[in-house]
Each structure stands twice: as structure tokens, then as C-alpha cells.
C-alpha positions as CSV (number, residue, x, y, z in Angstrom):
1,M,75.9,71.7,88.6
2,R,74.7,75.5,88.0
3,N,75.5,76.4,84.8
4,Q,76.5,80.5,85.9
5,I,78.9,81.9,87.6
6,P,78.4,84.3,90.1
7,S,81.2,87.1,88.7
8,D,80.1,89.5,91.6
9,K,81.4,86.9,94.1
10,I,84.8,86.0,92.7
11,D,86.7,88.8,94.7
12,H,84.8,86.6,97.5
13,Y,87.5,84.1,96.7
14,P,91.0,84.9,97.5
15,D,92.5,81.6,97.2
16,L,91.1,81.7,93.4
17,L,92.8,85.1,92.8
18,S,95.8,84.3,94.2
19,C,97.7,83.8,90.9
20,F,97.0,87.5,90.4
21,R,99.7,88.7,92.6
22,G,100.2,92.2,92.6
23,G,96.6,93.6,92.3
24,S,97.2,96.2,94.8
25,N,94.5,98.9,93.3
26,Q,90.3,98.5,93.0
27,R,91.1,98.6,88.8
28,Q,93.9,96.1,88.9
29,R,92.0,93.7,90.7
30,E,88.8,94.4,88.8
31,E,90.8,94.1,86.0
32,Y,91.7,90.4,87.3
33,R,88.1,89.6,88.6
34,R,87.0,90.2,84.8
35,F,89.5,88.2,83.2
36,L,89.1,85.5,86.1
37,Y,85.5,85.3,85.0
38,R,86.1,84.9,81.4
39,A,88.6,82.7,81.5
40,I,86.9,80.3,83.4
41,K,83.4,80.9,81.5
42,T,85.3,79.7,78.3
43,Q,88.9,78.2,78.9
44,L,88.4,75.6,81.2
45,T,86.8,72.1,80.2
46,Q,83.6,71.5,81.6
47,R,84.8,69.3,84.3
48,Q,87.6,72.1,85.4
49,K,84.6,74.3,85.5
50,Q,82.7,72.4,87.6
51,V,85.3,71.4,90.2
52,V,86.3,75.2,90.1
53,M,83.0,76.4,91.1
54,M,82.2,73.3,93.3
55,H,85.4,74.1,95.5
56,F,85.5,77.7,95.0
57,F,82.2,78.8,94.9
58,D,80.1,76.1,96.8
59,G,82.9,75.4,99.3
60,L,83.4,71.8,99.0
61,T,86.3,70.2,100.0
62,L,88.0,67.9,97.2
63,T,86.3,64.8,99.3
64,E,83.0,66.3,99.0
65,I,83.3,66.9,95.6
66,A,84.5,63.5,94.5
67,K,81.5,62.1,96.2
68,Q,79.4,64.4,94.0
69,M,81.4,63.3,91.3
70,C,81.4,59.4,91.6
71,V,85.4,59.6,91.1
72,N,88.6,59.2,93.5
73,K,89.4,62.6,95.4
74,S,92.9,62.3,93.5
75,T,91.2,63.1,90.2
76,V,89.3,66.1,91.8
77,S,92.6,67.1,92.3
78,R,94.4,66.9,89.1
79,T,91.6,68.5,87.8
80,L,91.9,71.5,90.3
81,S,95.4,71.7,90.0
82,R,95.4,72.0,85.9
83,A,92.7,74.6,85.7
84,L,94.3,76.8,88.3
85,D,97.6,75.9,86.2
86,R,95.8,76.9,83.1
87,L,93.7,80.4,84.6
88,T,97.4,81.2,85.8
89,D,99.1,80.4,82.4
90,L,96.4,82.6,81.0
91,A,96.6,85.5,83.3
92,R,100.7,85.1,82.4
93,L,99.9,85.7,78.8
94,Y,97.2,88.1,79.1
95,F,98.9,90.4,81.1
96,E,102.1,90.7,80.1
97,L,100.8,91.4,76.4
98,K,99.1,94.3,78.1
């Protein structure tokens, strides 16, 4: 697994940005992108980060990730769900306080 998050590619993953509704203008999108980059890098567990990277940046399915990680697909699904929940919660808190 790579350790670097391709920050310049976050915009190309609308599913990953979907937790940030309402970012219609370029400035808001850039702020969301920066937030998401930092949050993935610093606020997720190593496993959550790995699953998010493999799914959104490498384009792997949950089944493919499960095979590579030697775990059940349900484990990958739960890990991804928890990671997205965490990112959503952090985003709500961060953008509410601004």
C-alpha cells in the first residue's frame, strides 16, 4: 500500500466528496478537498486509510480489497463505512465551527 494520498486527485472522486453537500463554488470545493486530505491522513486508523485509498483511489471493489487484505468482505465494508462516518462527523464539526 502506498503511504501518500494523492491530494490533487481527491476532486476526481465524487463519491468521496459526497459527504460534503453544498460545495457548489470553487472556493468551497477547495476547502472541502483540503479538509478531506488532512482528515484522511491524520484522523483515520491505518486500516481505514488503507481501505479508503484502495477503494476510492485505486478503484478496487470491496471483494478485491478483502482478497488483498486477507479478510472477509464484510470486514472491509464495515471498515469503509466507519471511515466514511468518521469523515462525515469530522466535516460536520469542522464546518459548523467555521
